[in-house]
N, C-alpha and C positions, 0 to 999 in steps of 0.2 A: 504493500499500500504507500510505502513510502516514496516509492520510485514514481507512483502515479502523481503525489502531489506534488511532487520535485519537477515533473515534466509540468504541470499546469503550472508553478509557478514560475517557471523557466519560460513559459510562454506568454505571460503575464508581463513578466520584466521588461523581455524582447516587445512587447507591443507599446509597453510605457515609455521604452528607448526611442524607439521610432517616432511614436507621435511626439514626444515631448522634441526631438530632433528636429524634425519638420514643421510642427506648429506650435512650438512653443511662443513664439514671437506675435501670435495673435491676441487680438483683444480679451479675446473671452477669456483666456489664461492668463493674464496680466495680476501679478501680487501672487500666483499659485505656483504648489511646488512643481508644477510643468514647467513651468518661467524658468524655474531657478534650477531644473534638470537641464534646460536648454542651453542656459547659461555657462553651466559646468562643463556640459560637454563640448561647445563651441570655442568658449574662451578659458573657465576657470581652469580645465584639467592640463592644460598647455602651460598656463602661468604656473602653477603649482609644479607641474614638471621642471621648469625653468629654475624655479628657486630653488627648487631641491638639488636640481644637479650643479647649479652655483653655488649652495652651499656643502657638497660633498667634493666638487671637482675644481672649484674657484671658476674665474673666467675664461680657463680654456674650456671646459667642458663645456659653459653656456654656448662659446663661438663655436663650437664644433656641432649643437644642438641647432643652433641658427645656420649654418652652412646647410645641414640635411634638410632644415625646412625650405630655404631657399630653393636648393637642388630641387626639390621634390614637389613644391606649390609654383616657383617663379620660373622655373626651367623648362624646357619639353625631356619628358621623362617617359618610361615605358611600366612605372610601378603601377599604376592603376588597370593597364590593360593585362598584365601577368595576373594579377589580382581578380580580374574579370574572368579569365581562361581559368583559375584555379577555381573558383565559387561554381564557375558553370559544370565544370570537369567532376569536382568532387560530388557535386549534390546529383549529375547524372550517375555518377558511378556507385553511388549511396543508394539511389531510386533501383539500378539494374541488381545490387548484391540484396538487396530487402527484398524486392518488390516483385521481379521479375520470375519468380521462382513460382509465384500462383498465377500467372499468365500462360494460357488461357484461363479464363476463370467463370465462373455462372454470368456474370453480366461482360465479361470482354474478350475477346477474340484473339487469336495470337498475332495477328497483324500488326496489334499495337505493338510487340516489340520494335516492329521495324519501321512503323510511323515516327514511333520516338526518337530514334536514331535520326529519322530523315528532318525531324523538325528541330534539333538539336543540330544539325549541320546546317539549315537556312539559317538559322540564328549568328552561328559562327561566320558564314557566308556575309550576312548584313554588317557584321561587325568589320568584319575585314575591308569591307568594301567602306565602309564612312570612317575607318582610320587610315588609310593607305591614298584613296583617292583626293586627287588635288580639291581643295575647299573653294577654288576662284581665286588664286593668287593672282594678285596684280603686278605686271612688269613692263617694263619700258616698250617689249615690242606689243603686249597685248592690252596696254592702258587705254587705245583708242576704242576698242571694242568695248570694254567696261564703261567708259564715259559715255557712248552713246544709249547705253542699256536703260539708266535712270536720268530724269533731268533732277536739278536741284531745287528744295522746296524752299531754300533762303530762310529757314527758320532753324532748323537742326543739323542742314546741311546746306554748305555754302562753296562756292569754287574756292580751292586752294589747293597748295601743294603739301604732300606729306613730308614732315621734318625728318623723318628717318631714310624714307626711301628715296626720296629725292625726284619727286614724279607728280604729276596731276593726282589727286585724289578722286577718283569717282564717288558721286553720291551713293550713300547708304554702305560704305565700305568703310573698315576700321584698320587700324595697324596694331595687331596684334604683339604684345612686349615678351608674350611667352616664346610665340614660332617666330616673331623679328621677321613679319612679312605684311604686306596689306593684303586684306581679303575682302572681296566683292560679296554685297550683301551680305554683312558680316553678321551674325545670330549671338553666337558665344564660342569660347574655347572651353572643350569638353576635354578633362581628365583622363575619362573612361577611354576615351578616344584616342587621346594624345594627339589631337588633331581638334584645328578648328572647324565648325560649323559653319558652312559660308553657302554662297550661291549654288556651287556643284553638287555640295553632297547632304542639303538639307534633307532631299527625299530618301536618300537611304537612311540617314538617321531617323526620319519619322519613322520607315520601314521597321527600323530597329527597334524602336519603342513600341510598337504595335506589334509585331511579331512577337516581343518576348513578352508582353500582356499577354497574349493570348497561351503563349506557351506556357506561362505560369499557370493560367487557369484549365489549360488541358492536364498539365500535371496534375493540378489538384483533384481534378474530375475522376482521371483514372485511378489515380490512389484512393479515391473514395470510393469509386466501384468496386475496387480489390477488395477494400474492408468490407462492403455492402454484402457483395461473393461470399465472403469468410462469414459473415453471418448468416447467410441462408444456406450455405454447405453444412455447417455446423448446428444448425437450427437451434440458434441461440435464442431467439423469442418463444419459440415453441418450449423449451425447456425451463425457460422463466416464468412462461405462464401457467403451464400446467403441471411441473413438478417442484417449482418452489411457490405458485400461488400469487405470482405480481401482477396487480391490475393490467390489462391487456389497453393501456393508455400512453401516449407520448411523454406525459409527466411522470406516469409509473416505471415504465422502461428505460427510459432515458440514463437514470444516473448507474443503472446494471451495465447496460449495455456499454456507457462509457467507459465504466469500470474496468469491464472485460476488453475492451480495445486497448486500455492504457497499459493492463497487465501482460496481453498478449503482443502489440503491434505498437509498441511506443516508437520505435523509429520511424514506421509508415505516418503516424500521428505528428510527428515534430517535422516530416517532412513537408506533410500537407498543409500545417500551418505555417511554416516558412514561405512556400510557394504561393499560398494566399495573401500573407503579407506583400512579399515582393510583386504580385499581382495587382494590389492595389497601389504601390507605388509607379508602378508603370503606368497604370491609368493615369494617376494624378499628371506624371509628366507628358503625357501624350495629349490628355486631354488641354493642358496649357499650350503647349505647343502647336497642339491642332488650330487652336484658336488664334494662335499668332499667324498661322498660315491663310485661315479662312480671311483674314483681316488685312492680309500682305503686311506685316509688321513684323519687327525682331525683336528678341529680347534685348538688344544693344538700344535700338529705338524707343524700346519701353521705359530705358532709365532715361534714356535724352529726353523724353517728353515729359518725365515726371520730373525732371531738372529744371526744362524751361517752364513748364506750368507755376513750381513751386516759386520760380523767380519773378515769373509776373505777377504772381499772387503778391509777393512780397513788396514788389514797387507799386502795385496797385494799393497797398496799406499803406505803405509809406506816402503816396500822392493823398490820399484820402488824410489820413491825420494831418498833413501839413494842411490841407483845407482847412478842417476842423479848428486848427489854432490859427489860421491867419481870420477865419470868421470871426472866432472867438476875440481876437485882438480887435478886427473892424467893428464888433460889437459894444466896445468900451465908450467908442465915440456915439455923440448924440444924433440919435435919427427918429425920425418920426415914428412911433409905436404901429407895429403889424398887426394883422388879425390874429386873435388867439387860435381860429380854427384853421388858418394856414399853417402856423406854428405847431399845431396838434397833430396835424394830418402828413406834414413835411417829414421826410424820412432824415435822419441825421447822415452827414456827408461819410462818416466812417464805416457806414454799412451798405452804402453804393460802390460796390467793387468791381472794374472789368476784369472779371478773372478768364484768363485764356484757356481754350479748350485743344484738344489734338484736331490738328485738321492734317490728316495722313492724304496725300496727293497719289500715293502708290495703291491704294485699295479701288481695284477694278469692278468688284463683286466676289462673291465667293466663289463662282466656279471659274472666273478668270485667275483668279489669285491661286486657287490649285492648281490650273494649268500652268502656271507660271513656276511654281516650285517645283512641277514636276519635268518640266522643258525650259530651263533658264532662256532668259532672253538673250546673253551673250553667246549661248551654243546654240543660237538659232541665223543659220546663216541667211535665209532671205531677211528676217528683222535687221540683220548688221547692215545690208546691202541698202536697205532702204533707208534707214537712219544716216547712212553716208551719203546717199545720193540728196537727200533732203537739207542735211546740213551744208 
């Protein structure tokens, strides 16, 4: 029984850590232990590590840790790529060792031995495509093609040169400090891929997220059907209701069935919970990036627009406050009395703010935006030739 409770506690602790890490900054968790766990995971633990190393090893130890951090977080390296392959390979190995002996089962045919391998192979292929294909590197020889792809909106993008590459900077591009190159339609630098996500590999990145979500759902369902088949083959429900007198209802049977499964198939339960949690994470990431693709926006542009709107709001508030102060100063001089009703209904200048909103000139409608992600503008010869002639 101790093993079952240990597995339950392990699953709850894993779920708490995942939720705290991903959602700890949400307003609903402000001031709660979830926010404190999020802070500890993201900042506190590393800060304590640096202090501990500095106390034990001195400044040399701290410098060594900082050097490792710089190498892993701010320079291109395959650490997370290796970790991905280890997680994928290790999980599949555990599933094969623990569950393939039960295939075929009451609910599953033998074909799932091969479809699972094929599904994992497709996932690895999408990972390799996203990792090693050119994301859209802007160079001297191709800069004219990328310049013709998108117009400058003169708000978050304006015509200028890249200070590092010394070439014209196309609209929607960004110089990645990790890869040390300009990337067209830059979205973000993905550490798991050790590559930037840009105009030419966004489609493979989206396919990677969607496929791994489906892969995890498939794995969860298959293991669930294996366990359901074991329940059927051992006639657990029949034995519990007939020989032990357990009430034949969900609430009556559930505790006994769960106890039996945890005692007999704890590895499969652990794998199923792990795959379900990863599936939820993949669904969240895919949903976020799908929304960006449907509106023809990138992660980089989301941050740029937020900075621009915040700056505009601050300037509007400053102007409103200045108008209020000026109005107060002018009010000190003798003026004829105004109607009380006009004063009552007149809004304070500080509340009338001209707040900027996002004006995305690249949004051409959901279907056209998806088509643009699947077939990038700079890779279409007809589009480039037409732009060249008109330019």
